[in-house]
C-alpha positions in Angstrom: -9.1 -2.9 178.5 -12.0 -0.7 179.4 -12.6 -2.5 182.6 -9.0 -2.2 183.7 -9.1 1.6 182.9 -12.2 2.0 184.9 -10.7 0.1 187.9 -7.5 2.3 187.6 -9.5 5.5 187.4 -11.6 4.4 190.5 -8.4 3.6 192.4 -6.9 7.0 191.5 -10.0 8.8 192.8 -10.0 6.8 196.0 -6.4 7.6 196.6 -6.9 11.3 195.8 -9.6 11.6 198.4 -7.9 9.3 201.0 -4.4 11.0 201.0 -5.5 14.4 202.3 -7.6 12.7 205.1 -4.8 10.3 206.0 -2.2 13.1 206.1 -3.8 14.4 209.3 -3.7 11.1 211.1 -0.7 10.0 213.2 -0.1 6.8 215.2 1.7 6.4 218.5 2.0 3.8 221.2 3.7 2.2 224.1 4.4 -1.4 225.1 5.3 -1.9 228.8 6.3 -5.3 230.1 6.5 -5.4 233.9 8.0 -8.3 235.8 6.9 -7.7 239.4 7.1 -9.2 242.8 4.6 -8.6 245.7 5.2 -9.9 249.3 3.3 -9.7 252.6 0.8 -6.9 251.7 -1.0 -8.1 254.9 2.2 -7.6 257.0 1.9 -11.2 258.2 4.4 -13.8 257.1 2.5 -16.6 258.9 -0.4 -16.3 256.4 -0.3 -17.0 252.6 -0.5 -13.8 250.6 -4.0 -12.8 249.4 -4.5 -11.8 245.7 -4.0 -8.1 245.0 -5.8 -6.1 242.4 -3.7 -4.1 240.0 -4.3 -2.7 236.5 -4.0 -6.1 234.9 -6.3 -8.0 237.4 -5.8 -10.0 240.5 -2.4 -11.5 241.2 0.1 -12.4 243.9 3.8 -13.1 244.4 5.9 -12.9 241.2 4.0 -12.1 238.0 4.4 -10.4 234.6 2.0 -7.7 233.6 1.8 -6.1 230.1 0.3 -2.7 229.2 0.1 -2.6 225.4 -1.2 0.7 223.9 -1.9 1.7 220.3 -3.0 5.3 219.8 -4.0 7.5 216.9 -4.9 11.2 216.6 -6.2 13.6 214.0 -7.1 17.2 213.8 -7.9 20.2 211.7 -8.3 24.0 212.3 -11.0 23.6 214.9 -11.3 20.0 215.8 -9.1 17.2 217.4 -9.6 13.5 217.9 -7.5 11.2 220.0 -8.1 7.5 220.8 -6.0 4.9 222.6 -6.7 1.2 222.5 -5.2 -0.9 225.3 -4.7 -4.5 226.5 -3.6 -4.7 230.1 -3.3 -8.2 231.5 -1.4 -10.5 233.8 0.6 -13.0 231.7 -0.9 -16.5 231.9 -2.5 -18.8 229.4 -6.1 -17.8 230.3 -5.5 -14.0 230.1 -2.8 -13.3 227.6 -4.0 -15.9 225.1 -7.7 -16.2 226.0 -10.6 -14.1 227.2 -13.9 -15.1 228.7 -17.0 -13.1 228.0 -19.8 -14.9 229.9 -18.9 -15.5 233.5 -15.5 -13.9 233.2 -13.8 -16.6 235.4 -11.2 -19.2 234.8 -12.7 -22.7 234.4 -16.2 -21.4 233.5 -18.3 -23.5 231.1 -18.2 -20.7 228.5 -15.8 -21.2 225.6 -12.8 -18.9 225.5 -12.2 -16.5 222.7 -8.8 -16.6 221.0 -6.7 -13.5 221.9 -6.6 -11.2 224.9 -8.9 -8.4 225.7 -8.3 -5.3 223.6 -10.5 -2.2 223.5 -10.6 1.6 223.5 -9.0 2.7 226.8 -9.2 6.5 226.3 -10.9 8.9 223.9 -10.9 12.7 223.7 -12.9 14.7 221.0 -12.6 18.5 220.9 -14.2 21.2 218.9 -13.2 24.9 219.3 -16.0 27.3 218.6 -13.9 30.2 220.0 -10.9 30.5 222.4 -13.4 30.9 225.2 -15.7 28.0 224.1 -14.2 24.6 223.6 -16.4 21.5 223.6 -14.7 18.3 224.8 -16.0 14.8 225.4 -14.9 11.2 225.7 -13.3 9.3 228.6 -9.8 10.8 228.9 -8.1 11.9 232.1 -9.8 14.7 234.0 -8.7 15.9 237.4 -9.3 18.4 240.2 -6.0 18.1 242.0 -3.6 15.8 240.3 -0.9 18.5 240.2 -0.7 18.5 244.0 -1.9 16.0 246.5 -4.4 14.0 244.5 -6.8 13.9 247.5 -10.0 14.7 245.6 -10.3 13.5 242.0 -8.4 12.3 238.9 -9.5 9.5 236.6 -10.6 8.6 233.0 -14.4 8.5 233.4 -16.8 9.5 230.6 -17.2 13.3 230.5 -18.6 16.2 228.6 -16.9 19.5 229.1 -17.1 23.2 228.1 -14.0 25.2 228.7 -11.5 27.6 227.2 -9.5 30.8 227.8 -11.4 33.7 229.2 -8.3 35.9 229.1 -4.6 35.2 228.4 -4.1 34.2 232.1 -7.5 32.8 233.0 -9.0 29.5 231.9 -12.1 27.6 233.0 -13.6 24.1 232.7 -17.2 23.1 233.4 -17.3 19.3 233.4 -20.0 16.6 233.8 -18.6 13.2 234.8 -20.4 9.9 234.7 -18.5 8.0 237.5 -20.9 5.1 237.4 -24.0 4.5 235.3 -25.2 1.0 235.2 -27.9 -1.4 236.6 -26.9 -3.7 239.4 -29.2 -6.7 239.8 -30.3 -7.3 243.4 -32.7 -10.2 243.7 -35.5 -9.6 241.2 -35.3 -5.8 241.3 -32.5 -3.8 239.5 -30.6 -1.3 241.6 -29.3 1.8 239.8 -25.5 2.3 240.4 -25.9 5.9 239.3 -23.1 8.4 240.4 -22.6 11.7 238.7 -20.1 14.5 239.4 -20.2 18.1 238.3 -17.0 20.1 238.4 -16.2 23.8 237.9 -12.5 24.5 237.9 -10.6 27.8 237.2 -6.9 28.3 236.4 -5.5 31.7 237.0 -1.8 32.5 236.2 -0.5 35.2 238.6 2.9 36.8 238.4 5.6 36.5 235.8 9.3 35.7 235.2 10.9 34.0 238.1 7.8 34.4 240.4 4.7 32.8 239.0 1.7 30.9 240.4 -1.1 28.8 238.9 -4.0 29.2 241.3 -7.0 26.9 240.7 -10.2 27.3 242.8 -12.8 24.5 242.3 -16.3 23.4 243.2 -17.5 19.8 242.8 -20.9 18.3 243.4 -21.1 14.6 243.9 -24.5 13.1 243.3 -24.0 9.4 244.4 -27.4 7.8 244.2 -26.3 4.3 245.0 -25.1 5.5 248.4 -27.9 8.1 248.7 -25.1 10.6 249.3 -24.9 14.2 248.1 -21.6 16.0 248.7 -20.2 19.4 247.8 -16.4 19.8 247.7 -15.0 23.3 247.9 -11.2 23.7 247.3 -8.2 25.3 245.8 -5.1 24.0 244.2 -1.9 25.9 243.6 1.5 25.4 242.0 4.2 27.9 241.5 7.9 28.8 241.2 9.9 31.4 243.0 13.4 31.1 241.6 14.6 27.7 242.5 11.7 27.1 244.9 8.7 25.2 243.6 5.8 25.3 246.1 2.5 23.4 245.7 -0.6 23.1 247.9 -4.3 22.2 248.0 -7.1 22.5 250.5 -10.5 20.8 250.2 -13.6 20.9 252.4 -16.4 18.2 252.1 -19.9 19.2 253.1 -22.9 16.9 252.5 -25.1 14.1 253.8 -25.9 10.5 253.4 -29.7 10.4 253.2 -30.4 7.3 255.2 -32.5 7.0 258.4 -31.2 8.8 260.3 -29.4 11.2 258.0 -25.6 11.1 258.3 -23.8 14.5 258.1 -20.6 14.6 256.1 -18.2 17.3 257.4 -14.6 16.7 256.6 -11.5 18.2 255.0 -8.2 17.4 253.4 -5.0 19.3 252.6 -1.6 19.0 251.0 1.5 21.2 251.0 4.9 20.6 249.4 8.1 22.3 248.4 10.7 21.2 245.8 14.1 22.9 245.5 15.6 22.9 242.0 19.2 22.8 243.2 20.6 21.2 240.1 19.6 18.9 237.3 20.9 16.0 239.3 19.5 16.9 242.7 16.0 18.2 243.5 15.1 17.6 247.1 11.5 17.9 248.3 9.3 17.8 251.4 5.6 17.4 251.6 2.7 16.9 254.0 -0.6 15.2 253.1 -3.6 15.2 255.4 -7.0 13.6 255.3 -9.3 14.0 258.3 -10.4 10.9 260.1 -13.6 9.9 262.0 -13.1 9.8 265.8 -16.3 8.1 266.9 -16.2 4.3 267.3 -20.0 3.9 266.8 -20.8 3.6 263.0 -24.5 4.1 263.8 -24.0 7.8 264.8 -25.1 10.6 262.6 -21.7 11.8 261.5 -19.3 10.7 258.8 -16.2 12.8 259.4 -13.6 10.7 257.6 -12.6 12.4 254.3 -13.4 10.5 251.1 -12.7 12.1 247.8 -14.2 11.0 244.5 -11.1 9.1 243.5 -7.9 9.5 245.4 -5.2 9.7 242.7 -2.0 10.2 244.8 0.0 7.6 242.8 0.1 9.8 239.8 0.8 13.2 241.4 4.2 14.8 240.4 5.8 15.4 243.8 5.1 12.3 245.9 3.5 10.0 243.4 5.2 7.1 241.7 3.6 4.8 239.2 4.3 1.4 240.8 5.2 2.2 244.4 3.8 0.0 247.2 1.5 2.6 248.8 -0.2 3.2 245.4 -1.1 -0.5 245.2 -4.3 -2.0 246.6 -3.3 -3.0 250.1 -6.0 -4.8 252.0 -6.3 -5.1 255.8 -4.8 -3.8 258.0 -3.9 -0.7 256.0 -6.9 -0.8 253.6 -6.2 1.7 250.7 -7.5 1.3 247.1 -5.3 1.0 244.0 -3.9 4.5 243.2 -4.9 5.8 246.6 -2.6 6.6 249.6 -5.4 7.0 252.1 -6.8 4.1 254.2 -10.4 5.0 253.0 -11.5 1.3 252.8 -10.8 0.6 256.5 -14.6 0.1 257.1 -17.6 -0.7 255.0 -20.0 1.7 256.8 -21.2 5.2 255.7 -19.9 4.8 252.1 -20.1 7.9 250.0 -17.3 7.8 247.4 -13.7 6.8 246.6 -12.4 4.5 243.9 -15.1 1.9 243.1 -17.4 3.8 245.5 -16.0 1.9 248.5 -14.6 4.8 250.6 -16.0 4.9 254.1 -16.8 8.1 256.0 -15.8 6.3 259.2 -12.2 5.8 257.9 -9.3 6.8 260.3 -7.8 9.4 258.0 -4.1 10.0 257.4 -1.1 12.3 258.1 1.7 11.6 255.7 5.1 13.4 255.9 7.3 12.8 252.8 11.0 13.5 252.2 12.5 12.8 248.8 14.8 13.7 246.0 14.9 13.2 242.2 17.1 14.2 239.3 19.0 13.1 236.2 22.5 11.9 236.9 23.2 11.9 233.2 21.2 12.3 230.0 19.9 8.7 230.0 20.0 8.0 233.8 17.5 9.4 236.3 16.2 8.5 239.8 13.6 9.3 242.4 13.9 8.3 246.1 11.5 9.1 248.9 10.5 8.1 252.5 7.0 8.4 253.8 6.1 8.6 257.6 2.5 7.7 258.0 0.1 8.3 260.9 -3.6 7.7 261.3 -5.4 10.9 262.1 -7.9 9.1 264.4 -7.7 5.6 265.8 -10.9 5.3 267.9 -12.6 3.3 265.2 -9.8 0.8 264.7 -10.0 -2.6 266.4 -7.1 -4.1 268.4 -5.7 -7.4 267.2 -6.9 -10.7 268.7 -5.0 -11.5 271.9 -3.7 -8.0 272.4 -4.3 -6.5 275.8 -4.0 -2.8 274.8 -7.1 -0.6 274.7 -6.3 1.4 271.6 -4.0 1.0 268.6 -1.1 3.4 268.2 -1.4 6.3 265.6 1.9 5.6 263.8 0.9 3.3 260.8 4.4 2.9 259.4 7.2 4.0 257.1 7.5 3.4 253.4 10.6 3.7 251.2 10.5 4.0 247.4 13.5 4.0 245.0 13.0 4.3 241.2 15.9 4.2 238.8 15.4 4.7 235.0 17.7 4.4 232.1 16.9 5.5 228.5 18.8 3.5 226.0 17.2 5.3 223.0 14.1 7.3 222.1 12.3 4.1 221.6 13.4 1.9 224.5 13.9 2.5 228.2 13.9 0.6 231.5 13.1 1.5 235.0 13.4 -0.4 238.3 11.3 0.2 241.4 12.0 -1.2 244.9 9.4 -0.2 247.5 8.7 -1.4 251.0 6.2 -0.6 253.8 7.6 -1.2 257.3 4.7 -1.5 259.7 4.6 0.8 262.7 2.9 0.1 266.0 -0.4 1.3 264.6 -0.5 -1.6 262.1 1.2 -4.1 264.5 -1.4 -3.4 267.1 -4.1 -4.6 264.7 -2.5 -7.9 264.0 -3.3 -11.0 266.1 -0.7 -12.2 268.6 -0.1 -15.2 266.3 1.0 -12.9 263.4 4.6 -12.5 262.3 4.7 -8.8 261.5 6.8 -8.4 258.4 7.4 -5.5 256.1 5.5 -5.5 252.8 7.7 -5.4 249.7 7.4 -4.7 246.0 10.0 -5.0 243.3 9.3 -4.2 239.6 11.3 -4.0 236.4 9.8 -2.0 233.6 10.7 -2.7 230.0 9.2 0.1 227.9 9.0 0.5 224.1 7.6 3.7 222.6 6.9 4.7 219.0 
């Protein structure tokens, strides 16, 4: 009897201490299943499609990807914690039901673990000392220009940040980012893949009522030791509203050097401007222009790297011309050569590297001029859409090689036209679907790079999203 009373008393004490702590914790999550089809990302129907990298891994043709997230958050008067665990895989036996930890390849001699990969995808921890002094750390999303053109930086790298409100209309953030921090083995000597970024970003609210702007000047320093590159980025991002008109813009200058022999000077720039008209709930047309300077010298051994390379181009997730799942935001190899999430052809060459997603952006890249027309809106409470057309030009073409068998001396500047259509339907607060059809029709600038034996064909993507939220 005494033992049972002791056990009961202990259980009551545990519950008494646990209940207040648990009361501050909430759970949330999403489960996305994405049947998807890729076709002709190389614009050549005479060759088999090469594997394409997306969030779940390498894949081609028809496939099913799952993005399964479980999140939880807690907080008090001065502190907050948020964590999200995620498994993001292409559905097949060796990924969805197995995971390899040694060589990480199918068919390896290592025994497979039961179950798919599942780990912490995002973390953010905050402590507020005062409104003007908030300490944040983790590896959640941080961005320089994700509200506008996404030319410079946005990603979920590990960070430490001090920020807060200096006044009611002025905020700041001073952020340290570890883009890469690991040892790469090269022969018998380790090579430090060490790339750090330091960012100061201000947000000033100007105006009031129907005329209001959020102006955000920024300075970023990229210390990329693997590439021996030091780059300063100076820029400004702005969003606003003037009645029914919603303008947005950004301007960025890159100034630095790649410290090789001889030293390569980095002098480049990028810009974005867009306008959306809030005509009605069902119809919001927009127009935008995105520019990244290209390199115009066909000799990679020269001492200039004028092609603009940001830290991570994040155009796919920008609000005006971005779309999570459109074809230009996928990793398209040659001949267009952009990275996953990026709209710019920054991977066209492997010379004078100094940044970009996975640190593979070349300062010799041809740059880009992108003109976008689109519209979005909600036709009814559950039904919404977004449709857009991109016209894409290379900024410079002197570096680009002509296709085998072609007699022209230089490729055309017009890279091609993309079309995106996204339709979403919300069945309930917990279940929705969305369908994306997206195509990239090659222009003469891409056709001129293909061999005469190629069958130039539009690239295509179709994806159905089945989304559960809780």
